[in-house]
N, C-alpha and C positions, 0 to 999 in steps of 0.2 A: 505494500501498500504505499503509495505516494503520501508526501505530506509538503506543503508549500506554506513558507516563511509569510507573514504580514510584510506588508511593503516596507513600514518604518524598521522593521526588524532586519530587513533584508538591505536597506540602505544602511541601518549602523555596520551591519558586518562588511560593508564595501567601505564603507569610512575607514572601520578599525582597521582591515587589510590594507588599506593604501598608505593610512599612517605608520602602519608599522613596515611596508617596504619602504618608503620614503626616509625612516629615521624620523620622523615628525612626532611618534608618538608619545617618545620618554617628554621632550620639552612641553607638549600639549597637555601632560599630566601631570607635570611640574609647576605649570601656570598656577594651580590651586594654594600654591605658597608664595608669600603669606596670605593666608585665610582670616585672620584675625592680628591683633597687635603683637609683636616679637618682643618679650624682654630681654634684654642684656642685664645677665647678673654679675654685679662685682662684689669683689669680697672687702671691700675696704671702705672707709666712711669718704663721703663726699671730698672734692680738694685734693691733694698731693698732686701725681702724677698720673694714675692709671683714669681715675674719673675721667679727667677733660678728653685724654684718648678717646676713651669708651663714648662720650658726647658726640666728638668727629664722626666716629665708626657709623654709631646710629643715625647720625643725619644723612651721610651717602649711601649708608642700606636705602634709607627710606626712599632716598632720590630715584635710585637703579630701579628699585622693584615697585615704586609707589605705594608703599605699605606703610606702617606705623611702627617704630622703634622707640621703646621706652629702656630707659636705664632705671635699675633696679639695684639700692646699694645693700648690702646683706654683709656688713662687715664681722668680724670674729673666724678665731681659731687661724689666722693667717691663709683664711680663703677658702677653709674647709667648710662652714655652715654654709658659704656661696653655694659650691660644689653641691652637697645633699640638697639643698634646695632647688637645684636644677634636674636631679635625680630625680625627684618627688614628681615634679611636674611628667605632664604626657610627652613622651618623646616624639613631639610633631613636627618639630620645628619652631615651635613659639616660644621657648624657652631655653636662652642659649646662655653658656657660661665665658667670662671674659677670664683666663688662664694667664698668669703668670709664670715667669723662671721657678721661682720658690717652689709657689704653689704646686706648680707641675711635677717638678724633679725632685723638690727638696721634701716636700711633707710627704713622701711615702716611705722614706727614712727615718724623718724626724718624730713621726707619730706613730705609736707603739698602739693606737687602737684607730685608727683609720678606718672610717666608716664609707669610703669610697675607695675606688682602686683607679689606676692611669687607663686601665682597658675598659672603664665604662664611658669613656670619651672619645671621640673620635675627632683629631685637627680639623680645621676649617681652614686657619689663616693664620700666619704667623705677621701679625700686625707692621709691630716696630720694636726695633732695638738699639739699646743707647749704653755708654760704659757707667760705671759709678764713678762718682769723682769724691775725693778724699777733701774735706773742705775744713778750716777752721774757724774759728769767732775772731774778728781782728783784734782783741785784747791778748792773744796767744804772740807772742813776740817771737815769731816766725817768718820768714819769706819763702821757705824752700824745705825740701824734704829733710837736707842735712840738716837745719836748725830745729825743725820739729821735731824729729828725732832726739836731740840733744834735750829738748824741752820735755819731751814725753820721758826719758830715762832719770830726769831730775826729781826724787822722789815727792821733794817740796812741794813739786804741782799737784799733785795727786791726781796725774792725769786719768782721764777716763773716756770713751769714746760713745756714741750713740747709734743703734743700728733703728732702721724702719720697722723692723718686727724681729723676733726673734725666730732662729733658723731660716733666713735668708741669707743671699750672698751679701750684704750690709753687714750683717750679724758676723758671720765666717770669714770674711778680709779683715774686718778688726781682730778676730781673734788669733788668726795667723800671723798680721802685723805684731800684735803683744807678744805671739812666741818668737817670731825672727826677731824681734829688738832684745829680747829677754827682759823686757818692762811688767808692769804689772797693773795695768790698765783696768777698770774696772769696767763691764758693760751695762751701759744704760739701754735698754730695750723700748722702743715706742711701738704704737699701733698705727701704723701708716706713715709714709713720708710727711707729708702734712704736718701732725704734732712732731714730728722730729726736727723738720725744716725750723718750724715756730720756736722750740727750745734753741736749737744752733743758734739762732737770730738774736733771740733774747739774752744769750751766754749763759742760761741753765746748764746747758752742757758745753763744751768748748770746742770738740772736734766729731767727727764722724763720716763714714762712707753712704751718701746718699742719692737720690736720683740726681740726674744730670737735669733733667727736665725743671724740677723744682728748682736746683741751685743756680742757674743759670742769670735769673733776672738779677739776683740778689749780689752773685758776684760781681755783675756789671756793677751794681750801687755800691760796691765796696762794702756791704753788708758782713760779706762773707770773703773768705781769702780762698782759692783751689789751690791746693799742693801737687795731685795729683791723679789721671783717671787711669781706669783700669782697664780701657781696652787697647790690643794689640800695635793699634796705630793711634796718635792723637787724634783726638774728637775735631772735626771741621768748626764746631760751635765753642770749642776752647783750645786753639790751634796753637797758643802759646803755654800750655801745659803739659808738662812731661807725662808719658805714661810709667807705671811703675816699674815695666820692663825697661824703660829706658834708665833708672834710679836702681836697675840691679835687681828685679823682683818679678821676673817672666810668670813664674807659678800663680800670681796673684792677679793673671789676667783674666777676665769676664767680661762678658757685655749683660744685660739683664734683656728680656724681650716682654712683652704683651700679645697673647692670640687670642684668638674666636675657638669655642672647642662646641660639640653638638654631642649629645647623649649616644653613645653607641648603639642604642636601639630605634634611632632613628631610621626609616624607611630608606633604602639604597636611593632610591630616585630624588626623595628630599633634599638626602644630605648633598648628592651631586646638584642638584640645581642650587642650594644654598652655597656651596663650594665656586659656581660657576658665578654666582652673584659677587662673593667675597674677591673672586681673582679681578671681576670688572672693576669693582672699587679700588682696589690696590694700583691697578694700572691708569688711574683717572688723576693726571697732573694736579689737579684742584684739589683731589683730596690728601695727594702726597707733601704738596702745600702747606698744606692746614697742618699736618701732623710734624713736618718739619718746622713749622713758626712754633710747635711747642717743644723746639729742641730733640727731637727723634728723628731716627733716619727711617723712612719706608723699609720694611725688610723686603727682601726678593726672594727668598726659597719658595720654590713649589711644596707640596704636602710631602711627596715621597721625603724629600730633601729637611724638611720640619721634622719629619718622623724621627729620621737619623740624629737630628740635633736633642731631641727629645732623649732617646736612646742613650746616646752616647753624655750629656749633661746628667742623665740619672745617676749613671754608673760615676762621674766624677763625684757629686756629691753625696751619694749612699759612702763613698770612701771617707769623705771627710767628716760626715757624720760620725762613723764608726769612730775614726781617730779622736775626736774631741769627745765622745761620751756623750754627744749633746739629745736630751729626750724633752721634746715638745709636751706641755700641759695640753691636754685636751680639751 
């Protein structure tokens, strides 16, 4: 017995077949995203360096997609609370995580009871990167690394260093410098680069490794003094400031980065659509100009290279966490 399809069904089948053969089916499906406002979840309070970058990214994602992108600040536990909140939301592409180098590559080793795993997320975009900068308050009588070393080693100065959070490169670089100089500096941790910078400016703490993006405006005004940057080559934003490698400490070289991550359970088609949109944003000269105005370099790594960077840095920081015996409070 023969069966004749209704006209609408036959037309739909023909359309689906045409889409499949032309390769247009996946993009047509992906156009369903975003179907509602997209939350970019940030694990720090407003201010500092991460929050303004995320707002630039949200603005350009909205321009490319025509959708609405909102920034949600969920600070706590060095970004862990923000990661957990993303994983509690539906994995449909409408709740995404802004991960940082320390959150993604250090937290897995530093937190003994982490309630998320790297494998819970898929990288979408390595957005920006920058070195940290070792800064001092102008009241410190040092103009260069050699003079700062002498000041640190003088017990009368009771030297201490500020980090923007425990268990971050800002913390570990200070720890390593302290060991290198055979000094006895106290570690003063903060909850974000904003509060750290505020106290550095006020002289409550006199030195620390901080976000270049946060420091540059204050360096230009003479409110802080730059001693060294942590990149392999000098930063174009601070061309007169030497690298730690130049000063004889190449093993302290590092850059920090901020990236966009999606829950691993997201449908493959939505993930690919998201990555395509993110790549378009990253290539936009207007976007790159805005992040450079924040004193960041727009990253150039594609997703496979970014995945290799994450793996290599996870290994590096895990070894340092083990060597220091550091354990973060949950």
